[in-house]
C-alpha positions as CSV (number, residue, x, y, z in Angstrom):
1,M,37.7,102.8,-0.6
2,K,34.9,100.4,0.4
3,N,36.7,97.7,-1.8
4,A,39.9,98.4,-0.3
5,L,38.3,97.7,3.5
6,V,36.3,94.6,2.2
7,F,39.6,93.0,0.9
8,L,41.3,94.1,4.3
9,L,38.6,92.4,6.6
10,V,38.4,89.4,4.3
11,F,42.4,89.0,4.7
12,A,42.1,89.4,8.3
13,A,39.1,87.0,8.7
14,I,41.1,84.4,6.8
15,Q,44.0,84.9,9.1
16,I,41.8,84.5,12.4
17,G,39.7,81.8,10.9
18,C,42.8,79.4,9.9
19,S,44.5,80.0,13.0
20,A,41.5,79.1,14.9
21,G,40.9,76.1,12.8
22,V,44.5,74.6,13.2
23,K,44.5,75.3,16.9
24,V,41.1,73.2,17.3
25,L,42.3,70.5,15.1
26,W,45.8,70.3,16.0
27,P,45.3,68.0,19.1
28,Y,43.6,65.5,16.8
29,V,46.4,65.1,14.4
30,T,49.2,65.2,16.7
31,D,50.3,64.0,20.0
32,T,51.3,67.6,21.2
33,P,48.1,69.5,22.1
34,D,50.5,72.5,23.4
35,M,51.6,75.5,20.7
36,T,54.6,74.5,18.7
37,P,56.5,75.6,16.1
38,M,55.2,73.6,13.4
39,M,51.6,74.4,14.5
40,L,52.5,78.1,14.0
41,V,54.0,77.5,10.7
42,V,51.0,75.5,9.5
43,M,48.7,78.2,10.9
44,S,50.9,81.1,8.7
45,A,51.3,79.1,5.8
46,L,47.5,77.8,5.4
47,S,46.5,81.5,6.1
48,S,48.4,82.3,3.1
49,I,47.2,79.8,0.9
50,V,43.7,80.2,1.4
51,A,44.1,84.2,1.2
52,A,45.5,83.7,-2.3
53,A,43.0,81.1,-3.3
54,V,40.3,83.2,-2.3
55,F,41.6,86.4,-3.9
56,V,42.6,84.8,-7.2
57,T,39.3,83.4,-7.4
58,A,37.2,86.3,-6.5
59,R,39.6,88.1,-9.0
60,W,40.4,90.6,-6.5
61,S,44.0,90.4,-7.4
62,V,44.7,89.6,-10.9
63,L,47.7,87.8,-11.9
64,S,49.3,88.2,-14.9
65,R,53.0,87.2,-16.8
66,S,53.1,90.6,-18.8
67,Y,55.4,92.0,-16.5
68,V,57.8,89.2,-16.4
69,R,57.4,88.7,-20.3
70,S,58.5,92.6,-20.2
71,R,61.9,91.2,-18.8
72,Q,62.8,93.9,-16.6
73,W,65.3,91.8,-14.7
74,L,67.3,95.1,-13.6
75,V,64.5,96.3,-11.8
76,L,64.1,93.2,-9.7
77,M,67.8,93.2,-9.1
78,W,67.7,96.6,-7.9
79,A,64.6,95.8,-5.8
80,G,66.7,93.1,-3.9
81,V,69.5,95.4,-3.5
82,A,67.2,98.1,-2.0
83,A,65.8,95.6,0.5
84,A,69.4,94.6,1.5
85,G,70.4,98.4,2.0
86,A,67.4,99.3,3.9
87,I,67.6,96.4,6.8
88,I,70.1,98.4,9.2
89,P,68.6,101.9,8.7
90,S,65.4,100.5,9.3
91,V,66.5,98.7,12.4
92,W,68.4,101.9,13.8
93,L,65.5,104.1,13.0
94,Q,63.4,101.8,15.0
95,E,65.9,101.7,18.1
96,Q,65.8,105.8,18.2
97,L,61.9,105.5,18.8
98,P,60.3,104.9,22.1
99,E,60.1,100.9,22.9
100,L,56.8,99.4,21.8
101,P,55.3,96.4,22.7
102,N,56.4,93.1,20.9
103,W,53.1,91.1,21.4
104,A,54.1,88.7,18.9
105,E,57.7,88.0,19.9
106,G,57.4,84.5,21.1
107,Q,55.2,83.3,18.2
108,F,57.8,84.9,15.8
109,D,60.9,83.3,17.6
110,M,59.3,79.7,17.3
111,I,58.4,80.2,13.5
112,L,61.7,81.7,12.5
113,R,63.9,79.1,14.4
114,D,61.6,76.3,12.7
115,R,63.5,74.9,9.6
116,W,59.8,75.0,7.8
117,G,59.3,78.5,8.8
118,Y,61.0,79.9,5.9
119,V,58.2,78.4,3.8
120,A,55.7,80.6,5.8
121,V,57.8,83.7,6.2
122,G,60.1,83.7,3.0
123,L,58.1,82.1,0.3
124,L,54.6,82.3,0.9
125,A,54.1,85.8,2.8
126,P,56.0,87.8,0.2
127,L,53.8,86.4,-2.6
128,V,50.5,86.4,-1.0
129,E,50.8,90.0,0.9
130,E,51.6,91.5,-2.6
131,M,48.8,90.3,-4.1
132,V,46.6,91.4,-1.0
133,F,47.9,94.8,-0.3
134,R,49.2,96.0,-3.3
135,G,47.6,93.7,-6.0
136,A,44.1,94.0,-4.6
137,I,43.9,96.8,-1.6
138,L,46.2,99.5,-3.4
139,R,44.9,98.6,-6.9
140,S,41.5,99.5,-5.7
141,L,42.4,102.6,-3.8
142,L,44.3,103.9,-7.0
143,S,41.1,103.6,-8.9
144,A,39.1,105.3,-6.1
145,V,41.4,108.2,-4.9
146,S,42.3,111.1,-7.5
147,R,45.9,111.6,-5.7
148,P,48.1,108.3,-6.3
149,W,50.2,109.1,-3.2
150,I,47.2,109.3,-0.9
151,A,46.3,105.7,-2.0
152,V,50.0,104.6,-1.5
153,V,49.9,106.0,2.2
154,L,46.3,104.6,3.0
155,S,47.6,101.3,1.7
156,A,50.9,101.4,3.7
157,V,49.0,102.5,6.9
158,L,46.6,99.3,6.6
159,F,49.5,96.9,5.7
160,A,51.1,98.5,9.0
161,V,48.3,97.9,11.1
162,V,47.2,94.4,10.1
163,H,50.5,93.1,11.6
164,A,48.6,93.8,14.8
165,N,51.9,94.0,16.5
166,P,53.0,97.7,17.6
167,A,56.9,96.8,17.3
168,Q,56.5,96.0,13.9
169,I,54.5,99.0,12.7
170,P,57.1,101.5,12.0
171,H,59.4,98.8,9.7
172,A,56.0,97.8,8.1
173,M,55.0,101.3,7.5
174,L,57.9,102.3,5.7
175,V,58.0,99.2,3.7
176,G,54.5,99.5,2.6
177,L,55.3,103.1,1.1
178,L,58.2,101.6,-0.9
179,L,56.3,98.6,-1.7
180,G,53.2,100.9,-2.7
181,W,55.5,103.2,-4.9
182,M,56.7,100.2,-6.8
183,Y,53.6,99.1,-7.7
184,M,52.3,102.5,-8.6
185,R,55.2,102.7,-11.2
186,T,54.9,99.3,-12.6
187,D,51.3,98.5,-12.1
188,S,52.7,94.9,-11.0
189,I,53.4,92.9,-8.1
190,V,56.6,91.2,-9.3
191,P,59.1,94.1,-8.0
192,G,57.5,94.3,-4.7
193,V,57.6,90.5,-4.2
194,A,61.4,90.6,-5.0
195,Y,61.7,93.3,-2.5
196,H,59.7,91.6,0.1
197,W,61.3,88.2,-0.5
198,V,64.7,89.6,0.2
199,N,63.7,91.5,3.1
200,N,62.0,88.3,4.9
201,S,65.0,86.0,3.5
202,I,67.5,88.3,5.6
203,A,65.4,88.6,8.4
204,Y,65.2,84.8,8.7
205,V,68.5,84.3,8.1
206,M,70.3,86.8,10.2
207,Y,67.6,85.4,13.1
208,N,69.3,82.0,12.8
209,V,72.6,82.9,12.4
210,M,72.9,85.7,15.2
211,P,74.0,84.3,18.7
212,N,71.3,86.6,20.2
213,P,68.7,87.4,17.9
214,E,67.3,90.5,20.3
215,A,71.0,91.9,20.3
216,T,70.7,96.1,19.4
217,L,73.0,97.4,16.6
218,S,75.2,98.9,19.5
219,D,75.6,95.4,20.7
220,L,76.5,94.0,17.4
221,F,79.3,96.7,16.9
222,G,80.5,96.4,20.2
223,G,78.9,99.4,22.2
224,D,80.7,101.5,19.4
225,T,78.4,104.4,18.4
226,R,80.6,105.4,15.7
227,R,80.6,102.0,14.2
228,V,76.9,101.8,14.1
229,L,76.9,105.0,12.5
230,M,79.3,103.9,9.9
231,A,77.2,100.7,9.2
232,V,74.0,102.9,8.7
233,G,76.0,105.3,6.6
234,F,77.4,102.2,4.3
235,S,74.0,100.8,4.2
236,F,72.5,104.0,2.5
237,L,75.3,104.1,0.0
238,I,73.5,100.8,-1.1
239,F,69.9,101.8,-0.4
240,L,70.1,105.3,-2.0
241,P,71.8,104.2,-5.6
242,A,69.3,101.5,-5.5
243,L,66.3,103.7,-5.1
244,F,67.8,105.9,-8.2
245,Q,68.1,103.1,-10.4
246,L,64.5,101.8,-9.5
247,N,63.2,105.1,-10.2
248,L,65.3,105.6,-13.5
249,R,64.1,102.1,-14.6
250,M,60.8,101.0,-13.3
251,R,57.9,101.1,-15.7
252,K,54.7,99.7,-16.6
253,A,54.9,96.3,-18.8
254,E,52.7,97.9,-21.5
255,A,55.0,100.9,-21.8
256,T,58.3,98.8,-22.3
257,E,56.3,96.3,-24.8
258,T,55.4,99.5,-27.0
259,S,58.8,101.1,-26.9
260,T,60.5,97.7,-28.0
261,V,57.8,97.5,-30.8
262,Q,58.9,101.1,-32.2
């Protein structure tokens, strides 16, 4: 448990330190001293790169090609399908909850609308957050806690809280539970990276395609509650079979290699 907290604090310190450093140096390398979308993108990307370098160098997160070599491509496909199917139910659930403060709304808007924002949000964040929260924090908790699901829940709570934005916490908590389950079953961050990448990529695309990114599901479906519920139900017809397939197929790379040899 102590190691998990150390990892979390180091990750948070890197985020704060890189953001502060970019903010101080930005006026000296550009002609725009005010906060710009590119500055936020650089902050996010630099934080991810530094965090990855620190966690790999310190061997807190161990990178291995064993899972990729096990060729469990269907697991990765179903992880992506599950991510796509979870978007609308997650948004609908969040809309049923009391409205939470969205402290980072302006910054997210600037990052997502920048063409380079996808590098930070869609590519770097899924990989680095899985390295930190599943590959380091959850791995540490699994070795320290007797019941694996307690470790998964704790890691999901930390994953949600570190976003430091109340409006993101419900979705981050649910996603953290699912990603923790996937890591617990496979002992690899690869399926989680696939899920995380699809989730963030859809969010990025929808944010730039929709005329009004702040529109509710009711707005998107013309105020028709029946259509909203049908969309939620249809999404569950994608999400639940994907979970079933993941539960059926997910296994550790070592187990796959052993069964292949036999």
